[in-house]
N, C-alpha and C positions, 0 to 999 in steps of 0.2 A: 936579128930583128928584121922584120919585114918592112921595107920602105914603101910608102905609098906615093905615087906620082902626084904632083901638085894639081893637075887637072882633075884627077878622080876625087880628091878632097874638095875641090871647088864645085864639082858636079854634085857631090853628096850634100854640101852646104846649101847649094841652090835648091835642091829638091826639098830639103828640110825647111828652108825659108818659104818656099812656095806652099808647102803643106801648112805651115804656120800662118801664112797670109790667108789661105782659104779658110782655115779654122777661125781666125780672128774676124774675117768678114762674116762668116756664118753666125758667130756669137753676137757681134754687134747688130747684125740685121735681125736676128731672132729675139733679142732682148729689147728692141725698140718697139714700143707699143703705139697704138693709135692709128687713126685713119691717114695721117700725114707721115707715114713711116718713110724714112729716107731710103733711097735705092741703094743697091750694093755699090754702085759707082760713087755715091755720096759718102759712103763709109770708107772708101779706099784710102784717103789720107791718114785717117786714124788707125786703120789696120796696118798700114806700112809703118807708121810710127811705133805701134805696139810691137811689131816684129823686130824692128831695129833695137828698141829698148830691151826686148826680151833676149836678144842675142847678147847685148852688152851685159845684162844681168847674169846670163849664163857664164860668160867669160869671167866676170868679177867673182862669181861664186866659185868657179874652179880655182881661181887664184887664192881666194880665202881658204878653201879646203886644203890646198897644197901648202900654204904657208902658215896657217894657224892651227887647224884641226889635226893635220897629219903629224905635227911635231909635238902635240900636247900629250899629257898622260891620259890614261884611260878615262878617269873621272872627268877631268877638265876638257878632254876632247869631246866627250859626249855632251857636256854642257855647252861647249863652244859650237858644236854642230846644231844644237837646238836653237841657240841664239842666232846662228847663221841662217837657219831655216825660217825663223820668224822675220828676220830682216829681209830675206828674199821674198817672202810672201807679202810683206808690207810694201816693198818696192815694186813688186809685180802688180799689186792693187793700184798703186799710183800710176804705173805705166798704162794700165787698162783705162783708168779715168782720164789721163792726159790724151790718150788716143781717141776716146769718145768725145771729149771736148774739142779736140782738133777737127774731128769730122763735123761737129755741129757748127763750129766757127766758119769752116770753109763752106758749109751749106748755106749759112746766113749771108755770107759775103757774095756767094753766087746768086742768091735770090735777090739781093740788092742791085746787082749789076744788071740782071735780066729785068 
């Protein structure tokens, strides 16, 4: 088995997180309508929260597949995988909404201070 150095895994993780952050910023910015569209900087707290929650969901999904789906029979494994996918999509939706709300709350607080 090939062993990977810890620093190369950390570098790959950082690169994937940076790509995820850029994608989250783009999606938040592009889906925000109106003349008073928040700037990319104002979306940053929510995008960071979305990336952190996304990484946590990915890790939990890997644990779920390793412990539940992989040990099940063919029929129950497929059903378990479908329910796991639905749960992942549901939690990902909530992560997206929590990130968007966090961005808006920080924007409102910043506007009150200024």
